[in-house]
ROGUSE-169251 format. One record per residue: residue number from 1; x, y, z of N, C-alpha, C in turn. Coordinates in pm, whole numbers, plus 50000, padded with zeros to 5 digits. Example, Ala and Ser with C-alpha at 12.3 -4.5 7.8 and 13.67 -1.06 7.14 Angstrom:
# residues 2
PT  dose   n.c1   n.c2   n.c3  ca.c1  ca.c2  ca.c3   c.c1   c.c2   c.c3
PT     1  51319  49431  50780  51230  49550  50780  51320  49670  50780
PT     2  51285  49775  50708  51367  49894  50714  51290  50003  50787
***
This chain:
# residues 138
PT  dose   n.c1   n.c2   n.c3  ca.c1  ca.c2  ca.c3   c.c1   c.c2   c.c3
PT     1  73267  65521  96936  73361  65456  96831  73479  65393  96924
PT     2  73465  65366  97079  73549  65300  97118  73491  65126  97133
PT     3  73357  65166  97123  73318  65031  97106  73281  64990  96977
PT     4  73273  65048  96912  73283  64982  96714  73416  64945  96729
PT     5  73539  64966  96796  73630  64917  96754  73650  64779  96860
PT     6  73598  64798  96985  73591  64711  97096  73534  64570  96996
PT     7  73374  64624  96918  73318  64508  96872  73414  64461  96778
PT     8  73524  64523  96673  73593  64472  96534  73675  64346  96598
PT     9  73765  64431  96725  73833  64359  96775  73773  64219  96776
PT    10  73672  64204  96855  73616  64063  96895  73598  63999  96807
PT    11  73509  64097  96677  73490  63993  96549  73612  63947  96517
PT    12  73718  63997  96524  73870  63966  96483  73926  63852  96539
PT    13  73888  63895  96658  73920  63733  96761  73825  63641  96724
PT    14  73727  63615  96713  73599  63524  96666  73669  63445  96539
PT    15  73683  63546  96446  73710  63442  96324  73843  63438  96288
PT    16  73923  63447  96392  74064  63410  96402  74080  63234  96462
PT    17  74032  63224  96562  73989  63186  96644  73899  63017  96554
PT    18  73808  63040  96503  73773  62961  96404  73844  62944  96288
PT    19  73909  62988  96237  74034  62965  96156  74090  62844  96177
PT    20  74143  62871  96327  74265  62844  96360  74186  62673  96412
PT    21  74082  62640  96437  73994  62514  96491  74014  62464  96353
PT    22  73902  62510  96217  73919  62451  96141  74043  62402  96051
PT    23  74148  62498  96084  74289  62469  96003  74308  62330  96091
PT    24  74334  62313  96228  74348  62229  96310  74262  62112  96260
PT    25  74134  62081  96268  74030  61957  96240  74085  61936  96085
PT    26  74100  62004  95973  74168  61981  95847  74281  61895  95883
PT    27  74402  61944  95921  74520  61880  95947  74514  61797  95959
PT    28  74470  61740  96126  74459  61650  96196  74353  61505  96093
PT    29  74269  61504  96025  74161  61469  95970  74052  61406  96033
PT    30  73968  61331  95960  73873  61269  96010  73923  61152  96146
PT    31  74062  61107  96078  74101  60971  96179  74193  60996  96276
PT    32  74201  61128  96305  74360  61180  96374  74477  61198  96309
PT    33  74557  61224  96344  74704  61206  96256  74741  61133  96191
PT    34  74777  61193  96056  74843  61091  95958  74955  60954  96077
PT    35  74976  60830  96047  75035  60757  96157  75078  60627  96057
PT    36  75170  60587  96122  75272  60413  96046  75206  60359  96136
PT    37  75136  60359  96230  75097  60259  96269  74988  60157  96234
PT    38  75005  60075  96255  74841  59965  96201  74737  60041  96267
PT    39  74603  60024  96172  74453  60055  96239  74379  59965  96172
PT    40  74264  59933  96247  74174  59845  96195  74058  59928  96164
PT    41  74004  59930  96026  73921  60008  95962  73795  59878  95962
PT    42  73701  59904  96019  73514  59848  96025  73428  59932  95894
PT    43  73396  59852  95830  73362  59898  95694  73180  59864  95738
PT    44  73102  59942  95654  72938  59938  95690  72904  59790  95617
PT    45  72977  59738  95534  72957  59583  95506  72975  59474  95586
PT    46  73047  59493  95715  73072  59403  95767  73216  59359  95758
PT    47  73282  59385  95643  73425  59375  95656  73531  59444  95745
PT    48  73643  59396  95786  73729  59480  95876  73868  59450  95759
PT    49  73960  59573  95815  74068  59556  95715  74163  59605  95847
PT    50  74270  59547  95796  74392  59625  95880  74510  59629  95795
PT    51  74574  59775  95829  74671  59882  95761  74706  59961  95784
PT    52  74784  60054  95714  74826  60201  95689  74736  60282  95669
PT    53  74663  60356  95729  74561  60459  95687  74628  60603  95667
PT    54  74563  60642  95525  74614  60813  95502  74453  60848  95488
PT    55  74426  60962  95534  74330  61030  95445  74359  61117  95331
PT    56  74248  61115  95221  74273  61209  95132  74150  61240  95036
PT    57  74081  61374  95084  73948  61389  95076  73839  61365  95137
PT    58  73749  61290  94995  73655  61205  95030  73677  61046  95057
PT    59  73766  61036  95034  73821  60886  95090  73985  60892  95188
PT    60  73994  60785  95210  74105  60725  95312  74190  60609  95184
PT    61  74317  60585  95210  74390  60533  95186  74420  60388  95243
PT    62  74416  60284  95219  74508  60160  95336  74634  60112  95247
PT    63  74705  60075  95344  74794  60014  95288  74845  59909  95370
PT    64  74971  59815  95312  75016  59723  95388  74879  59656  95463
PT    65  74774  59594  95398  74639  59540  95410  74651  59392  95470
PT    66  74546  59371  95563  74550  59272  95616  74419  59193  95664
PT    67  74330  59085  95634  74213  59086  95726  74181  58955  95734
PT    68  74085  58904  95808  74056  58811  95891  74001  58676  95800
PT    69  73997  58607  95801  73939  58492  95736  73921  58354  95768
PT    70  73810  58352  95812  73749  58220  95885  73764  58087  95851
PT    71  73790  58023  95851  73847  57879  95810  73692  57779  95805
PT    72  73616  57767  95731  73475  57684  95774  73542  57522  95806
PT    73  73544  57458  95862  73585  57305  95883  73475  57216  95799
PT    74  73517  57110  95731  73411  57022  95679  73290  56944  95756
PT    75  73348  56920  95868  73219  56832  95944  73227  56975  96070
PT    76  73088  56982  96118  73026  57055  96200  73094  57055  96317
PT    77  73177  57199  96368  73227  57215  96464  73137  57126  96644
PT    78  73265  57095  96684  73186  57037  96808  73186  57147  96933
PT    79  73063  57120  97036  73041  57208  97126  73115  57303  97154
PT    80  73180  57415  97140  73283  57483  97226  73374  57474  97183
PT    81  73410  57437  97030  73549  57470  96971  73533  57586  96876
PT    82  73650  57650  96874  73665  57790  96824  73711  57778  96670
PT    83  73616  57824  96537  73670  57823  96460  73828  57877  96444
PT    84  73856  57861  96320  74010  57881  96286  74004  57999  96200
PT    85  74054  58042  96302  74061  58206  96234  74209  58255  96183
PT    86  74212  58317  96039  74404  58351  95947  74395  58471  95935
PT    87  74491  58517  95981  74541  58694  95895  74572  58717  95765
PT    88  74511  58716  95654  74532  58706  95502  74605  58827  95494
PT    89  74712  58812  95415  74797  58927  95317  74698  58948  95219
PT    90  74636  59063  95171  74594  59140  95007  74635  59102  94963
PT    91  74663  59062  94828  74719  59069  94730  74741  58890  94637
PT    92  74718  58840  94709  74729  58719  94644  74581  58623  94595
PT    93  74475  58697  94600  74383  58634  94603  74346  58658  94392
PT    94  74283  58598  94368  74243  58544  94219  74249  58664  94119
PT    95  74184  58819  94161  74155  58927  94085  74354  58985  94084
PT    96  74370  58950  94178  74537  59001  94172  74525  59122  94211
PT    97  74487  59187  94366  74487  59306  94391  74598  59361  94385
PT    98  74665  59505  94393  74751  59595  94444  74751  59599  94622
PT    99  74823  59612  94728  74843  59637  94812  74772  59804  94875
PT   100  74742  59813  94807  74670  60008  94815  74532  59942  94836
PT   101  74405  60031  94888  74248  60023  94872  74238  60172  94908
PT   102  74169  60238  94822  74098  60327  94822  73957  60331  94896
PT   103  73892  60379  95008  73804  60353  95073  73710  60468  95085
PT   104  73596  60515  95048  73520  60589  95062  73457  60606  95188
PT   105  73465  60778  95268  73489  60759  95395  73270  60721  95430
PT   106  73208  60728  95342  73072  60663  95381  73096  60547  95408
PT   107  73167  60453  95373  73156  60319  95368  73218  60269  95511
PT   108  73308  60375  95610  73347  60313  95680  73262  60331  95859
PT   109  73238  60285  95935  73191  60265  96067  73278  60373  96167
PT   110  73412  60276  96156  73477  60341  96230  73613  60280  96250
PT   111  73695  60372  96293  73856  60311  96346  73892  60290  96469
PT   112  74006  60207  96435  74076  60138  96572  74249  60157  96527
PT   113  74277  60216  96636  74416  60217  96619  74455  60063  96740
PT   114  74555  60004  96644  74624  59896  96724  74730  59911  96778
PT   115  74717  59822  96901  74844  59874  96985  74942  59741  96927
PT   116  75113  59784  96936  75232  59721  96895  75207  59584  96973
PT   117  75153  59556  97113  75157  59432  97141  75023  59369  97139
PT   118  74942  59412  97024  74838  59347  97027  74826  59219  96934
PT   119  74762  59066  96891  74738  58953  96859  74784  59018  96694
PT   120  74711  59094  96653  74709  59155  96463  74843  59169  96451
PT   121  74887  59290  96531  75027  59374  96526  75139  59259  96487
PT   122  75128  59174  96609  75247  59072  96604  75250  58962  96507
PT   123  75121  58914  96504  75130  58832  96312  75161  58926  96222
PT   124  75137  59024  96202  75201  59101  96113  75345  59105  96107
PT   125  75410  59142  96211  75538  59146  96219  75619  59053  96191
PT   126  75584  58944  96248  75651  58797  96262  75629  58788  96061
PT   127  75537  58834  95999  75506  58782  95868  75603  58893  95831
PT   128  75619  59016  95845  75710  59102  95749  75868  59042  95810
PT   129  75881  58976  95888  76029  58939  95937  76029  58834  95882
PT   130  75953  58752  95813  75953  58627  95684  75891  58507  95776
PT   131  75835  58529  95885  75794  58396  95953  75617  58334  95893
PT   132  75616  58317  95772  75481  58331  95688  75357  58241  95772
PT   133  75434  58162  95909  75357  58093  95958  75195  58177  95996
PT   134  75245  58319  96042  75135  58393  96075  74973  58422  96009
PT   135  75050  58430  95898  74953  58519  95787  74923  58391  95673
PT   136  74808  58419  95611  74837  58348  95457  74800  58423  95370
PT   137  74907  58370  95300  74888  58474  95149  74815  58363  95050
PT   138  74696  58376  95048  74569  58285  94937  74641  58209  94823
***
């Protein structure tokens, strides 16, 4: 009888541990805790978006969205010359998208949290303060 109780107690502890681990994973989500910081979202189609990420089931919602755009010069680039890369604020494109995007998690390769002192976040912060030289609005 004592060994039966011991088995039941061990099973109970195992179930509680499994439930706690599952709850912890669900509350953190696939991409870590919900954050107000900027993250880079790398998609399977090669596009990279920067913004604030929140999980919602099978999708994530990205807001305050920016992306990189390479300016192709009319003349061929000289050897060693770097292409002109601009950070673009989503929303001014011809089709007029809102500054919110739902992305299927299956389309995400990986997500990186951006450092506050990185070049992308610095450009975003300057844009938010009114310095439009750091970000293009098509």
